N, CA, C and O atoms as a GROMACS GRO file, in nm:
protein
  428
    1MET      N    1  -2.674   3.471  -2.832
    1MET     CA    2  -2.705   3.330  -2.822
    1MET      C    3  -2.591   3.247  -2.882
    1MET      O    4  -2.554   3.141  -2.831
    2LYS      N    5  -2.536   3.299  -2.992
    2LYS     CA    6  -2.427   3.229  -3.059
    2LYS      C    7  -2.305   3.218  -2.967
    2LYS      O    8  -2.239   3.114  -2.962
    3ASP      N    9  -2.277   3.325  -2.896
    3ASP     CA   10  -2.163   3.326  -2.802
    3ASP      C   11  -2.184   3.223  -2.690
    3ASP      O   12  -2.090   3.155  -2.650
    4ILE      N   13  -2.305   3.214  -2.641
    4ILE     CA   14  -2.335   3.118  -2.535
    4ILE      C   15  -2.315   2.976  -2.585
    4ILE      O   16  -2.260   2.893  -2.512
    5LEU      N   17  -2.358   2.946  -2.706
    5LEU     CA   18  -2.339   2.813  -2.762
    5LEU      C   19  -2.190   2.780  -2.778
    5LEU      O   20  -2.149   2.666  -2.754
    6VAL      N   21  -2.109   2.877  -2.816
    6VAL     CA   22  -1.964   2.857  -2.828
    6VAL      C   23  -1.905   2.827  -2.690
    6VAL      O   24  -1.819   2.740  -2.677
    7GLN      N   25  -1.951   2.900  -2.590
    7GLN     CA   26  -1.901   2.878  -2.454
    7GLN      C   27  -1.939   2.737  -2.404
    7GLN      O   28  -1.858   2.670  -2.341
    8PHE      N   29  -2.062   2.694  -2.433
    8PHE     CA   30  -2.104   2.560  -2.394
    8PHE      C   31  -2.019   2.454  -2.463
    8PHE      O   32  -1.983   2.353  -2.402
    9LYS      N   33  -1.988   2.476  -2.588
    9LYS     CA   34  -1.905   2.382  -2.663
    9LYS      C   35  -1.764   2.374  -2.601
    9LYS      O   36  -1.708   2.266  -2.587
   10ASP      N   37  -1.710   2.490  -2.564
   10ASP     CA   38  -1.579   2.494  -2.498
   10ASP      C   39  -1.584   2.421  -2.364
   10ASP      O   40  -1.493   2.346  -2.330
   11LEU      N   41  -1.692   2.445  -2.287
   11LEU     CA   42  -1.707   2.379  -2.157
   11LEU      C   43  -1.717   2.228  -2.173
   11LEU      O   44  -1.660   2.153  -2.094
   12LYS      N   45  -1.789   2.183  -2.275
   12LYS     CA   46  -1.801   2.039  -2.299
   12LYS      C   47  -1.664   1.979  -2.330
   12LYS      O   48  -1.631   1.870  -2.283
   13GLY      N   49  -1.584   2.050  -2.410
   13GLY     CA   50  -1.448   2.003  -2.441
   13GLY      C   51  -1.362   1.995  -2.316
   13GLY      O   52  -1.288   1.899  -2.297
   14ASP      N   53  -1.373   2.096  -2.230
   14ASP     CA   54  -1.299   2.096  -2.104
   14ASP      C   55  -1.346   1.982  -2.014
   14ASP      O   56  -1.265   1.914  -1.952
   15PHE      N   57  -1.476   1.962  -2.007
   15PHE     CA   58  -1.532   1.855  -1.924
   15PHE      C   59  -1.485   1.719  -1.974
   15PHE      O   60  -1.448   1.634  -1.894
   16ASP      N   61  -1.484   1.698  -2.105
   16ASP     CA   62  -1.437   1.571  -2.161
   16ASP      C   63  -1.290   1.547  -2.128
   16ASP      O   64  -1.249   1.435  -2.098
   17LYS      N   65  -1.211   1.655  -2.136
   17LYS     CA   66  -1.068   1.644  -2.105
   17LYS      C   67  -1.047   1.607  -1.958
   17LYS      O   68  -0.968   1.518  -1.927
   18VAL      N   69  -1.119   1.674  -1.868
   18VAL     CA   70  -1.107   1.645  -1.725
   18VAL      C   71  -1.155   1.504  -1.694
   18VAL      O   72  -1.094   1.435  -1.612
   19SER      N   73  -1.261   1.459  -1.758
   19SER     CA   74  -1.313   1.324  -1.738
   19SER      C   75  -1.210   1.220  -1.781
   19SER      O   76  -1.191   1.119  -1.713
   20LYS      N   77  -1.145   1.244  -1.894
   20LYS     CA   78  -1.043   1.151  -1.943
   20LYS      C   79  -0.925   1.145  -1.847
   20LYS      O   80  -0.875   1.037  -1.816
   21GLU      N   81  -0.880   1.261  -1.800
   21GLU     CA   82  -0.769   1.266  -1.705
   21GLU      C   83  -0.805   1.194  -1.575
   21GLU      O   84  -0.720   1.125  -1.518
   22LEU      N   85  -0.928   1.210  -1.530
   22LEU     CA   86  -0.973   1.142  -1.408
   22LEU      C   87  -0.969   0.991  -1.426
   22LEU      O   88  -0.925   0.920  -1.336
   23GLU      N   89  -1.014   0.941  -1.538
   23GLU     CA   90  -1.009   0.796  -1.565
   23GLU      C   91  -0.866   0.745  -1.567
   23GLU      O   92  -0.838   0.636  -1.516
   24GLU      N   93  -0.775   0.821  -1.626
   24GLU     CA   94  -0.634   0.782  -1.628
   24GLU      C   95  -0.577   0.778  -1.486
   24GLU      O   96  -0.501   0.687  -1.453
   25LEU      N   97  -0.612   0.876  -1.404
   25LEU     CA   98  -0.567   0.877  -1.265
   25LEU      C   99  -0.621   0.758  -1.187
   25LEU      O  100  -0.549   0.700  -1.105
   26LYS      N  101  -0.745   0.722  -1.210
   26LYS     CA  102  -0.804   0.606  -1.143
   26LYS      C  103  -0.727   0.480  -1.176
   26LYS      O  104  -0.699   0.398  -1.088
   27LYS      N  105  -0.692   0.463  -1.303
   27LYS     CA  106  -0.615   0.345  -1.345
   27LYS      C  107  -0.476   0.346  -1.281
   27LYS      O  108  -0.431   0.244  -1.228
   28GLU      N  109  -0.410   0.460  -1.285
   28GLU     CA  110  -0.276   0.474  -1.227
   28GLU      C  111  -0.277   0.448  -1.077
   28GLU      O  112  -0.187   0.383  -1.024
   29SER      N  113  -0.377   0.499  -1.010
   29SER     CA  114  -0.378   0.495  -0.864
   29SER      C  115  -0.393   0.354  -0.808
   29SER      O  116  -0.367   0.332  -0.690
   30ARG      N  117  -0.432   0.259  -0.889
   30ARG     CA  118  -0.444   0.121  -0.840
   30ARG      C  119  -0.308   0.068  -0.793
   30ARG      O  120  -0.302  -0.019  -0.707
   31SER      N  121  -0.199   0.121  -0.850
   31SER     CA  122  -0.066   0.072  -0.813
   31SER      C  123  -0.002   0.155  -0.701
   31SER      O  124   0.109   0.124  -0.658
   32TRP      N  125  -0.069   0.259  -0.655
   32TRP     CA  126  -0.015   0.341  -0.546
   32TRP      C  127  -0.036   0.269  -0.413
   32TRP      O  128  -0.132   0.195  -0.396
   33ILE      N  129   0.055   0.293  -0.320
   33ILE     CA  130   0.037   0.237  -0.186
   33ILE      C  131  -0.083   0.304  -0.123
   33ILE      O  132  -0.089   0.426  -0.110
   34ARG      N  133  -0.180   0.221  -0.084
   34ARG     CA  134  -0.299   0.278  -0.021
   34ARG      C  135  -0.341   0.203   0.104
   34ARG      O  136  -0.433   0.244   0.175
   35LYS      N  137  -0.273   0.092   0.131
   35LYS     CA  138  -0.307   0.014   0.251
   35LYS      C  139  -0.178  -0.012   0.330
   35LYS      O  140  -0.078  -0.057   0.275
   36ILE      N  141  -0.184   0.018   0.459
   36ILE     CA  142  -0.066   0.003   0.545
   36ILE      C  143  -0.106  -0.074   0.669
   36ILE      O  144  -0.207  -0.044   0.733
   37GLY      N  145  -0.026  -0.173   0.702
   37GLY     CA  146  -0.048  -0.249   0.826
   37GLY      C  147   0.084  -0.270   0.896
   37GLY      O  148   0.184  -0.304   0.832
   38ILE      N  149   0.086  -0.250   1.027
   38ILE     CA  150   0.209  -0.269   1.104
   38ILE      C  151   0.180  -0.351   1.228
   38ILE      O  152   0.077  -0.334   1.294
   39VAL      N  153   0.273  -0.441   1.258
   39VAL     CA  154   0.264  -0.525   1.378
   39VAL      C  155   0.398  -0.516   1.450
   39VAL      O  156   0.503  -0.542   1.391
   40ARG      N  157   0.393  -0.479   1.576
   40ARG     CA  158   0.514  -0.478   1.659
   40ARG      C  159   0.516  -0.605   1.741
   40ARG      O  160   0.411  -0.654   1.785
   41PHE      N  161   0.636  -0.659   1.763
   41PHE     CA  162   0.646  -0.784   1.838
   41PHE      C  163   0.787  -0.801   1.895
   41PHE      O  164   0.879  -0.727   1.862
   42ASN      N  165   0.801  -0.901   1.982
   42ASN     CA  166   0.928  -0.935   2.043
   42ASN      C  167   0.966  -1.077   2.000
   42ASN      O  168   0.908  -1.173   2.051
   43PRO      N  169   1.062  -1.092   1.908
   43PRO     CA  170   1.098  -1.225   1.861
   43PRO      C  171   1.183  -1.303   1.961
   43PRO      O  172   1.194  -1.425   1.953
   44PHE      N  173   1.244  -1.233   2.056
   44PHE     CA  174   1.332  -1.296   2.153
   44PHE      C  175   1.273  -1.273   2.292
   44PHE      O  176   1.301  -1.171   2.355
   45ARG      N  177   1.193  -1.363   2.337
   45ARG     CA  178   1.113  -1.346   2.460
   45ARG      C  179   1.197  -1.312   2.583
   45ARG      O  180   1.148  -1.245   2.674
   46GLU      N  181   1.321  -1.355   2.586
   46GLU     CA  182   1.402  -1.336   2.707
   46GLU      C  183   1.464  -1.196   2.718
   46GLU      O  184   1.511  -1.159   2.825
   47VAL      N  185   1.464  -1.118   2.611
   47VAL     CA  186   1.523  -0.984   2.616
   47VAL      C  187   1.435  -0.881   2.548
   47VAL      O  188   1.366  -0.912   2.450
   48GLY      N  189   1.438  -0.759   2.599
   48GLY     CA  190   1.377  -0.645   2.532
   48GLY      C  191   1.226  -0.646   2.528
   48GLY      O  192   1.159  -0.731   2.587
   49GLY      N  193   1.175  -0.547   2.457
   49GLY     CA  194   1.031  -0.531   2.441
   49GLY      C  195   0.992  -0.551   2.296
   49GLY      O  196   1.061  -0.620   2.221
   50ASP      N  197   0.883  -0.489   2.256
   50ASP     CA  198   0.833  -0.502   2.119
   50ASP      C  199   0.906  -0.403   2.027
   50ASP      O  200   0.844  -0.311   1.973
   51GLN      N  201   1.035  -0.424   2.009
   51GLN     CA  202   1.117  -0.335   1.927
   51GLN      C  203   1.118  -0.379   1.781
   51GLN      O  204   1.154  -0.300   1.693
   52SER      N  205   1.079  -0.502   1.753
   52SER     CA  206   1.076  -0.553   1.616
   52SER      C  207   0.941  -0.522   1.553
   52SER      O  208   0.844  -0.498   1.624
   53PHE      N  209   0.936  -0.524   1.420
   53PHE     CA  210   0.809  -0.495   1.354
   53PHE      C  211   0.804  -0.558   1.215
   53PHE      O  212   0.907  -0.591   1.156
   54SER      N  213   0.683  -0.574   1.166
   54SER     CA  214   0.655  -0.609   1.027
   54SER      C  215   0.562  -0.503   0.972
   54SER      O  216   0.461  -0.469   1.035
   55LEU      N  217   0.596  -0.450   0.855
   55LEU     CA  218   0.522  -0.342   0.793
   55LEU      C  219   0.480  -0.385   0.653
   55LEU      O  220   0.566  -0.415   0.569
   56ALA      N  221   0.350  -0.387   0.626
   56ALA     CA  222   0.298  -0.421   0.493
   56ALA      C  223   0.253  -0.294   0.424
   56ALA      O  224   0.179  -0.213   0.481
   57LEU      N  225   0.298  -0.276   0.299
   57LEU     CA  226   0.260  -0.162   0.215
   57LEU      C  227   0.198  -0.219   0.088
   57LEU      O  228   0.269  -0.276   0.006
   58LEU      N  229   0.067  -0.203   0.072
   58LEU     CA  230  -0.005  -0.268  -0.037
   58LEU      C  231  -0.079  -0.169  -0.126
   58LEU      O  232  -0.116  -0.060  -0.082
   59ASP      N  233  -0.101  -0.210  -0.250
   59ASP     CA  234  -0.181  -0.130  -0.344
   59ASP      C  235  -0.325  -0.180  -0.345
   59ASP      O  236  -0.364  -0.259  -0.259
   60ALA      N  237  -0.402  -0.136  -0.440
   60ALA     CA  238  -0.544  -0.173  -0.447
   60ALA      C  239  -0.565  -0.322  -0.473
   60ALA      O  240  -0.670  -0.377  -0.439
   61ASP      N  241  -0.465  -0.388  -0.533
   61ASP     CA  242  -0.475  -0.530  -0.563
   61ASP      C  243  -0.407  -0.616  -0.457
   61ASP      O  244  -0.378  -0.733  -0.481
   62ASP      N  245  -0.382  -0.558  -0.340
   62ASP     CA  246  -0.314  -0.627  -0.230
   62ASP      C  247  -0.177  -0.679  -0.271
   62ASP      O  248  -0.136  -0.788  -0.231
   63SER      N  249  -0.108  -0.600  -0.351
   63SER     CA  250   0.029  -0.631  -0.390
   63SER      C  251   0.120  -0.518  -0.342
   63SER      O  252   0.076  -0.403  -0.328
   64GLY      N  253   0.245  -0.551  -0.315
   64GLY     CA  254   0.339  -0.450  -0.267
   64GLY      C  255   0.459  -0.516  -0.202
   64GLY      O  256   0.529  -0.595  -0.265
   65ILE      N  257   0.482  -0.481  -0.075
   65ILE     CA  258   0.598  -0.531  -0.003
   65ILE      C  259   0.566  -0.542   0.145
   65ILE      O  260   0.484  -0.468   0.198
   66VAL      N  261   0.634  -0.637   0.210
   66VAL     CA  262   0.631  -0.643   0.355
   66VAL      C  263   0.776  -0.633   0.401
   66VAL      O  264   0.863  -0.705   0.352
   67ILE      N  265   0.800  -0.543   0.496
   67ILE     CA  266   0.934  -0.519   0.549
   67ILE      C  267   0.931  -0.557   0.696
   67ILE      O  268   0.844  -0.514   0.772
   68SER      N  269   1.029  -0.638   0.736
   68SER     CA  270   1.036  -0.680   0.876
   68SER      C  271   1.172  -0.643   0.933
   68SER      O  272   1.275  -0.658   0.866
   69SER      N  273   1.172  -0.596   1.055
   69SER     CA  274   1.293  -0.562   1.128
   69SER      C  275   1.295  -0.646   1.255
   69SER      O  276   1.203  -0.640   1.336
   70LEU      N  277   1.401  -0.724   1.271
   70LEU     CA  278   1.419  -0.804   1.391
   70LEU      C  279   1.530  -0.743   1.473
   70LEU      O  280   1.646  -0.742   1.432
   71TYR      N  281   1.493  -0.692   1.589
   71TYR     CA  282   1.587  -0.619   1.674
   71TYR      C  283   1.630  -0.707   1.790
   71TYR      O  284   1.549  -0.772   1.855
   72SER      N  285   1.761  -0.706   1.815
   72SER     CA  286   1.816  -0.766   1.937
   72SER      C  287   1.925  -0.672   1.987
   72SER      O  288   1.961  -0.576   1.918
   73ARG      N  289   1.976  -0.697   2.103
   73ARG     CA  290   2.078  -0.608   2.159
   73ARG      C  291   2.206  -0.609   2.075
   73ARG      O  292   2.276  -0.508   2.068
   74GLU      N  293   2.235  -0.720   2.013
   74GLU     CA  294   2.359  -0.734   1.936
   74GLU      C  295   2.348  -0.685   1.793
   74GLU      O  296   2.446  -0.639   1.735
   75GLU      N  297   2.227  -0.692   1.734
   75GLU     CA  298   2.213  -0.658   1.593
   75GLU      C  299   2.067  -0.628   1.558
   75GLU      O  300   1.975  -0.652   1.636
   76ASN      N  301   2.051  -0.575   1.439
   76ASN     CA  302   1.919  -0.550   1.385
   76ASN      C  303   1.919  -0.605   1.242
   76ASN      O  304   2.003  -0.566   1.161
   77ARG      N  305   1.827  -0.693   1.212
   77ARG     CA  306   1.816  -0.749   1.077
   77ARG      C  307   1.689  -0.697   1.011
   77ARG      O  308   1.584  -0.687   1.074
   78ILE      N  309   1.702  -0.663   0.883
   78ILE     CA  310   1.587  -0.612   0.808
   78ILE      C  311   1.567  -0.698   0.685
   78ILE      O  312   1.661  -0.728   0.612
   79TYR      N  313   1.442  -0.738   0.663
   79TYR     CA  314   1.406  -0.823   0.550
   79TYR      C  315   1.294  -0.756   0.470
   79TYR      O  316   1.205  -0.692   0.527
   80GLY      N  317   1.299  -0.772   0.340
   80GLY     CA  318   1.193  -0.724   0.253
   80GLY      C  319   1.146  -0.838   0.164
   80GLY      O  320   1.228  -0.911   0.108
   81LYS      N  321   1.015  -0.852   0.152
   81LYS     CA  322   0.959  -0.959   0.069
   81LYS      C  323   0.850  -0.901  -0.021
   81LYS      O  324   0.763  -0.828   0.026
   82PRO      N  325   0.857  -0.934  -0.150
   82PRO     CA  326   0.751  -0.885  -0.241
   82PRO      C  327   0.620  -0.958  -0.214
   82PRO      O  328   0.619  -1.076  -0.178
   83ILE      N  329   0.510  -0.886  -0.232
   83ILE     CA  330   0.376  -0.941  -0.211
   83ILE      C  331   0.296  -0.922  -0.339
   83ILE      O  332   0.295  -0.812  -0.396
   84LYS      N  333   0.231  -1.028  -0.383
   84LYS     CA  334   0.143  -1.019  -0.499
   84LYS      C  335   0.012  -1.089  -0.464
   84LYS      O  336   0.010  -1.208  -0.434
   85ASN      N  337  -0.096  -1.014  -0.468
   85ASN     CA  338  -0.228  -1.066  -0.431
   85ASN      C  339  -0.226  -1.132  -0.293
   85ASN      O  340  -0.276  -1.243  -0.276
   86SER      N  341  -0.168  -1.064  -0.198
   86SER     CA  342  -0.160  -1.107  -0.057
   86SER      C  343  -0.065  -1.222  -0.031
   86SER      O  344  -0.058  -1.270   0.082
   87LYS      N  345   0.006  -1.268  -0.131
   87LYS     CA  346   0.095  -1.384  -0.116
   87LYS      C  347   0.238  -1.344  -0.151
   87LYS      O  348   0.262  -1.242  -0.216
   88SER      N  349   0.333  -1.426  -0.105
   88SER     CA  350   0.473  -1.403  -0.139
   88SER      C  351   0.535  -1.534  -0.183
   88SER      O  352   0.494  -1.642  -0.140
   89GLU      N  353   0.634  -1.524  -0.270
   89GLU     CA  354   0.707  -1.645  -0.312
   89GLU      C  355   0.800  -1.690  -0.200
   89GLU      O  356   0.854  -1.801  -0.205
   90TYR      N  357   0.818  -1.605  -0.099
   90TYR     CA  358   0.901  -1.637   0.017
   90TYR      C  359   0.810  -1.672   0.134
   90TYR      O  360   0.697  -1.624   0.144
   91GLN      N  361   0.861  -1.755   0.223
   91GLN     CA  362   0.782  -1.791   0.340
   91GLN      C  363   0.762  -1.668   0.428
   91GLN      O  364   0.856  -1.594   0.455
   92LEU      N  365   0.638  -1.648   0.471
   92LEU     CA  366   0.603  -1.534   0.555
   92LEU      C  367   0.589  -1.577   0.700
   92LEU      O  368   0.538  -1.685   0.729
   93SER      N  369   0.636  -1.492   0.790
   93SER     CA  370   0.620  -1.521   0.932
   93SER      C  371   0.477  -1.490   0.974
   93SER      O  372   0.399  -1.431   0.898
   94GLU      N  373   0.443  -1.531   1.094
   94GLU     CA  374   0.310  -1.503   1.149
   94GLU      C  375   0.286  -1.352   1.156
   94GLU      O  376   0.177  -1.304   1.123
   95GLU      N  377   0.388  -1.278   1.198
   95GLU     CA  378   0.375  -1.132   1.211
   95GLU      C  379   0.361  -1.065   1.074
   95GLU      O  380   0.286  -0.969   1.060
   96GLU      N  381   0.433  -1.115   0.974
   96GLU     CA  382   0.420  -1.060   0.839
   96GLU      C  383   0.280  -1.084   0.785
   96GLU      O  384   0.221  -0.995   0.724
   97ASN      N  385   0.226  -1.203   0.807
   97ASN     CA  386   0.088  -1.232   0.765
   97ASN      C  387  -0.011  -1.141   0.838
   97ASN      O  388  -0.108  -1.094   0.778
   98GLN      N  389   0.014  -1.117   0.966
   98GLN     CA  390  -0.075  -1.028   1.042
   98GLN      C  391  -0.070  -0.885   0.986
   98GLN      O  392  -0.173  -0.820   0.974
   99ALA      N  393   0.049  -0.839   0.952
   99ALA     CA  394   0.063  -0.704   0.896
   99ALA      C  395  -0.011  -0.694   0.764
   99ALA      O  396  -0.077  -0.593   0.737
  100ILE      N  397   0.000  -0.798   0.680
  100ILE     CA  398  -0.070  -0.800   0.551
  100ILE      C  399  -0.221  -0.797   0.574
  100ILE      O  400  -0.292  -0.723   0.506
  101GLU      N  401  -0.270  -0.876   0.667
  101GLU     CA  402  -0.414  -0.879   0.697
  101GLU      C  403  -0.462  -0.743   0.749
  101GLU      O  404  -0.570  -0.697   0.712
  102LYS      N  405  -0.383  -0.681   0.834
  102LYS     CA  406  -0.419  -0.548   0.885
  102LYS      C  407  -0.430  -0.448   0.770
  102LYS      O  408  -0.524  -0.368   0.764
  103ALA      N  409  -0.332  -0.454   0.678
  103ALA     CA  410  -0.334  -0.362   0.564
  103ALA      C  411  -0.456  -0.388   0.476
  103ALA      O  412  -0.522  -0.294   0.432
  104LYS      N  413  -0.485  -0.514   0.449
  104LYS     CA  414  -0.599  -0.549   0.364
  104LYS      C  415  -0.731  -0.502   0.424
  104LYS      O  416  -0.822  -0.465   0.350
  105ASN      N  417  -0.741  -0.502   0.555
  105ASN     CA  418  -0.866  -0.465   0.623
  105ASN      C  419  -0.875  -0.317   0.650
  105ASN      O  420  -0.975  -0.270   0.706
  106GLU      N  421  -0.772  -0.241   0.611
  106GLU     CA  422  -0.777  -0.096   0.630
  106GLU      C  423  -0.876  -0.035   0.535
  106GLU      O  424  -0.880  -0.071   0.418
  107LYS      N  425  -0.955   0.056   0.582
  107LYS     CA  426  -1.057   0.122   0.500
  107LYS      C  427  -1.001   0.245   0.435
  107LYS      O  428  -1.072   0.314   0.361
   0.00000   0.00000   0.00000
């Protein structure tokens, strides 16, 4: 009986350790990218197809980054804008806002 009680005590210690680690992981994971939204579009109606895109990568607090690539036959431009609580200090295009909304609505 004494041995069983010692084993239960050891198990409780292990359980407490695992529970603490799980709580730490939950806190950490809020900053991990968990929501992704992408919108393809054609910024230059007279040429090409939907080769351009806006990609939103957000964490649990709807913060992260939106990356946009504008493709034309002559060049490709890439922009990155920080996002905090679904907003940016930089002006967002319609497509960037759509990508953010898609990411926020991802389950």
